[in-house]
C-alpha positions in Angstrom: 107.7 86.8 115.0 110.5 89.5 116.3 110.6 90.5 112.3 106.5 90.7 112.3 106.9 92.9 115.6 109.1 95.0 114.4 107.6 95.7 111.0 104.5 96.6 113.3 106.2 99.2 115.2 107.7 100.8 112.0 104.1 100.7 110.4 102.9 102.6 113.4 103.9 105.8 113.1 103.1 106.1 109.6 99.7 105.0 110.2 99.4 108.1 112.8 101.0 110.2 110.3 99.5 109.6 107.4 95.7 109.4 108.8 96.0 113.2 109.7 97.7 113.7 106.2 94.8 112.0 104.5 92.1 114.4 106.2 94.2 117.2 105.7 95.2 116.9 101.7 91.6 116.2 100.8 89.8 118.8 102.8 92.6 121.4 103.9 91.5 123.9 101.2 87.9 123.2 102.3 88.7 124.1 105.8 90.5 127.5 104.7 87.8 128.4 102.5 85.3 128.2 105.3 87.6 130.6 106.9 87.1 133.2 104.2 90.9 132.3 102.7 90.6 133.1 98.8 92.2 131.1 95.9 95.7 133.3 95.6 96.0 133.1 99.7 95.7 129.5 99.6 98.6 129.4 97.2 100.5 132.0 99.1 99.7 129.6 102.5 101.0 126.6 100.9 103.9 128.3 99.5 105.0 129.8 102.9 104.5 126.6 104.3 106.9 125.0 102.1 109.5 127.5 102.4 109.5 127.2 106.2 109.3 123.5 105.9 112.3 123.6 103.6 114.3 125.0 106.3 112.7 123.0 109.3 113.6 119.6 107.4 117.2 120.9 106.7 117.8 122.0 110.6 115.9 119.4 111.8 117.5 116.6 109.9 121.0 118.4 111.0 119.9 118.1 114.8 118.6 114.6 114.4 122.2 113.5 112.8 123.8 115.1 115.5 122.2 113.4 118.2 122.5 109.9 116.6 119.1 109.2 115.9 115.7 111.0 115.1 113.0 109.5 117.7 113.7 111.7 120.5 113.3 115.0 118.2 109.8 112.9 116.4 108.5 112.7 119.9 108.9 116.5 120.3 107.5 117.3 117.2 104.5 115.2 117.6 103.8 117.1 120.8 104.0 120.3 119.4 102.0 119.4 116.6 99.0 118.5 118.8 99.5 122.7 120.5 99.6 123.6 116.7 96.4 122.0 115.7 94.5 123.6 118.6 96.1 126.9 118.0 94.3 126.5 114.1 90.8 125.9 115.8 91.5 129.7 117.6 92.4 131.1 114.4 89.5 133.1 112.3 91.6 135.7 110.1 93.9 135.4 107.3 97.1 136.6 109.4 96.3 134.4 112.1 96.2 131.5 110.2 99.3 133.0 108.7 101.6 132.9 111.7 100.0 129.6 112.8 100.6 127.8 109.4 104.1 129.2 109.6 104.6 127.3 113.1 103.0 124.3 111.9 105.2 124.0 108.5 107.9 123.4 111.0 106.3 121.0 113.2 104.5 118.8 110.5 107.4 118.5 107.7 110.4 117.2 109.7 109.4 114.0 110.8 108.6 112.7 107.3 111.9 112.3 105.9 113.1 111.2 109.5 110.8 108.5 109.6 111.5 107.6 105.8 115.1 107.6 107.0 114.2 105.1 109.8 112.2 102.9 107.5 114.7 102.6 104.7 117.5 101.6 107.3 115.4 99.4 109.3 113.7 97.2 106.8 117.2 97.0 105.2 118.9 96.1 108.5 116.0 93.4 109.4 115.5 92.2 105.6 112.0 93.7 105.5 110.4 95.0 102.1 110.4 98.7 102.3 107.3 99.3 100.2 105.5 96.7 102.2 105.7 98.7 105.2 105.1 101.7 103.9 101.9 100.4 102.3 100.2 100.7 105.8 101.1 104.6 105.5 98.6 104.7 102.5 95.7 102.5 104.1 95.6 105.3 107.0 95.7 107.8 104.5 92.7 106.3 102.8 90.9 106.2 106.1 91.5 109.7 107.3 90.3 110.6 103.7 87.1 108.8 104.0 86.5 110.0 108.1 87.2 113.8 106.9 84.6 113.6 104.0 82.3 112.2 106.0 82.8 114.7 109.1 82.6 117.2 106.3 79.4 116.2 104.8 77.5 115.6 108.1 78.8 118.1 110.2 80.8 121.0 108.4 84.4 121.9 107.5 85.5 122.7 111.1 85.7 118.8 111.3 88.6 118.7 109.2 90.8 119.8 112.5 89.1 117.5 114.6 89.5 114.5 112.4 93.3 115.0 112.3 93.6 115.7 115.6 92.5 112.0 116.5 95.6 110.8 115.2 98.1 113.4 115.8 97.9 112.5 119.6 99.1 109.2 118.7 102.4 110.5 116.7 104.4 111.1 120.1 103.7 107.4 121.4 104.3 106.0 118.3 107.6 107.8 117.8 108.7 105.9 120.9 108.1 102.6 119.8 110.3 103.0 116.9 113.8 101.7 116.9 116.8 103.1 118.2 119.4 104.1 115.8 122.1 101.8 115.0 124.9 102.2 117.3 127.4 103.0 114.1 124.9 105.7 113.3 125.4 107.2 117.0 129.0 107.1 116.6 129.4 109.5 113.5 131.1 112.3 114.2 129.2 115.7 114.6 131.1 117.5 112.0 130.2 114.5 109.6 127.1 116.1 108.7 128.0 118.9 107.4 130.8 117.2 105.3 127.8 114.9 103.9 125.6 117.8 102.9 128.5 119.6 100.8 129.7 116.7 99.6 126.1 115.3 98.4 125.4 118.9 97.0 128.6 118.5 94.6 127.4 115.0 93.2 125.7 115.6 89.9 123.6 112.3 90.4 122.3 113.5 94.0 121.0 116.8 92.0 119.4 115.3 89.4 117.3 112.6 91.4 116.2 115.7 93.4 114.9 117.4 90.2 113.5 114.9 88.8 111.4 113.4 91.6 111.2 116.7 93.2 109.3 117.8 90.1 107.3 114.6 90.1 106.1 115.4 93.4 105.7 119.3 92.4 103.3 118.2 89.9 100.6 117.7 92.2 100.6 121.1 93.6 97.3 122.2 91.8 95.7 118.4 92.6 96.5 119.3 96.4 95.7 122.7 96.4 92.5 122.7 94.5 91.4 119.5 93.3 88.5 119.0 95.9 87.5 122.5 95.3 87.2 121.9 91.6 85.4 118.8 91.8 82.8 120.4 94.5 82.5 123.3 91.8 81.4 120.9 89.4 78.7 119.1 91.6 80.2 116.4 92.9 79.2 115.5 96.7 82.1 115.5 99.4 81.2 111.3 100.3 82.3 111.0 96.4 85.4 113.0 96.5 86.7 111.3 99.6 86.3 108.2 97.1 88.4 109.4 94.5 90.9 110.4 97.1 90.6 107.0 98.8 90.7 105.3 95.2 94.4 107.2 94.2 95.5 105.5 97.7 94.3 102.3 97.4 95.6 101.9 93.8 99.0 103.3 95.4 98.6 100.5 97.7 98.7 97.8 94.9 101.8 99.3 93.5 103.3 99.0 96.9 102.8 95.4 96.8 104.5 94.8 93.9 107.2 97.6 94.4 109.9 95.0 94.5 109.0 93.3 91.9 108.7 96.3 89.8 112.2 97.9 90.7 113.9 94.6 89.8 112.0 94.9 86.2 112.3 98.6 85.9 115.1 99.8 88.0 115.4 103.3 89.8 115.2 105.4 87.0 112.5 103.3 85.3 110.3 103.7 88.1 110.6 107.5 88.6 110.0 107.4 85.0 106.8 105.8 85.3 105.7 108.5 87.5 106.8 111.6 85.2 105.1 109.8 82.1 102.1 109.2 83.9 101.9 112.8 84.9 102.1 114.0 81.5 98.9 112.2 80.9 97.1 112.6 84.5 97.6 116.4 84.4 96.7 117.4 80.8 93.5 115.5 81.0 92.6 117.1 84.5 93.0 120.4 82.7 89.9 119.4 80.5 87.5 117.1 82.3 85.5 116.8 85.7 83.5 113.6 84.5 83.0 111.2 87.2 84.1 108.3 85.1 87.3 110.0 83.6 88.4 111.4 87.3 88.3 107.5 88.4 90.8 106.3 86.0 92.9 109.5 86.4 93.1 108.8 90.0 94.5 105.4 89.5 97.4 107.1 88.1 98.3 108.5 91.3 100.0 104.9 92.0 102.7 106.0 89.1 102.7 110.0 89.7 103.3 109.5 93.5 104.0 105.5 94.4 106.3 104.7 91.6 108.1 108.1 92.1 108.5 107.8 96.0 109.5 103.9 95.8 112.5 105.2 93.0 113.5 108.0 95.1 114.0 105.6 98.0 115.4 102.9 96.5 118.2 105.2 94.7 118.6 106.7 98.4 119.3 102.9 99.8 121.7 102.0 97.0 123.4 105.6 96.8 124.1 106.3 100.5 125.6 104.6 103.5 123.2 103.6 106.3 124.8 106.6 108.4 123.7 109.0 106.0 119.9 108.0 105.9 119.0 111.3 108.1 120.7 113.5 106.1 120.4 112.2 103.0 116.5 111.9 103.6 116.4 115.8 104.7 117.8 117.1 102.0 115.8 114.8 99.4 112.4 116.3 101.3 113.8 120.1 102.0 115.5 120.7 98.4 113.8 117.9 96.3 110.1 117.7 97.2 109.9 120.9 99.6 111.7 123.9 97.8 110.3 122.7 94.4 106.6 122.6 95.7 107.1 125.7 97.5 107.4 127.8 94.0 104.9 125.6 92.3 102.7 126.1 94.9 102.5 130.0 94.5 102.3 129.6 90.9 99.4 127.0 91.4 97.3 129.7 93.3 97.9 132.5 90.9 97.0 130.5 87.7 94.1 128.5 89.3 92.6 132.3 90.3 93.2 133.3 86.5 92.3 130.1 84.7 90.8 127.7 87.1 91.0 124.1 85.9 93.3 124.8 83.1 96.0 125.3 85.5 96.6 121.4 85.4 98.6 122.1 82.4 101.2 123.9 84.0 101.5 120.6 86.0 102.3 118.9 82.7 104.9 121.3 82.1 106.7 120.8 85.2 106.6 116.8 84.8 107.9 117.1 81.2 110.8 119.1 82.6 111.2 116.7 85.4 111.5 113.6 82.5 114.5 115.8 81.1 116.4 115.6 84.3 115.5 112.0 84.7 117.3 111.4 81.1 120.3 113.1 82.2 120.2 111.0 85.8 120.4 107.8 83.8 123.4 108.6 81.9 124.8 110.0 85.1 124.4 107.7 88.0 125.4 103.9 87.3 123.2 102.4 90.4 126.1 102.2 93.1 127.2 104.0 96.0 128.2 107.8 95.4 131.8 108.8 95.7 133.2 111.5 97.4 130.2 111.9 99.6 131.7 111.8 102.8 
């Protein structure tokens, strides 16, 4: 019973966060288009938000590390996110949207690595399966996607904000339910964070895993920015588009259920490699087709390009870092691995899509290929144990 309650407390925050994430990821570009934002400007907004997110994730992760736990920081950011959603609703010009987006990037991005840090530490401490707890975030993502699609179909693009707000108001209460940081994490010396950052960034294996997993995540940039817009332009209705997004995460849940088994069979590098190889296939095909039957098959590959890559990254951090380094390790992963890499790729995505439309997906094939090269170097560098000299 105690283990079940711990799992429920851990899953609650992810459910609230990812319900809103599902609504925003699938329909945020539609909301932006409705406000008169162009394709190039959409790329600029995504890139600028990611750059802010890099700084925010590193600084907030450092603050959480010094405070000895992320819970109070997550409550504060959850409350601030509510305020920023209201600010978005009153933003009608590109300049106003840009300013709010910069602040939003500071509020929205840092909680995710902090939450994953809690999950990695607490699931290990209580003997829970990380993948199975994280799976409920994917369930919430599907629900958010469907609700957003139905709301946009019936009431229009402004409802993307209102759907997201419905779960964002739950972030602070759910953060309060998360377990407090273990005593050993609270007892870490304040200076330890800075030493750990410097030590980690001198580790070739850590840098290579940031490159491989970050490029795999960044290869989704065209899909996240322009996937819905591309499918709408091809005549696919919003309910079907919601189903496509939901399908990708539903298949992802299946992989999460078997995540432990896959990790045992493939290892950390094998899981990340599965994601990158699937990306090469997925983005190449998406550059040339909007046929519904093909999109159904290609969206199923999200289980690899996102879930397998993410599980591989989390397994690396769990195995390569001590428990007291979870918060700062997660922050570096999200800031430099996925954050900074995506920031650069998002801007190119906007420029490429404005010039080449759907064929911009081919650039994501190249991104995945470069990630595979980094992974091959990682497989030769890291032998599966704790990194030495990181503390």
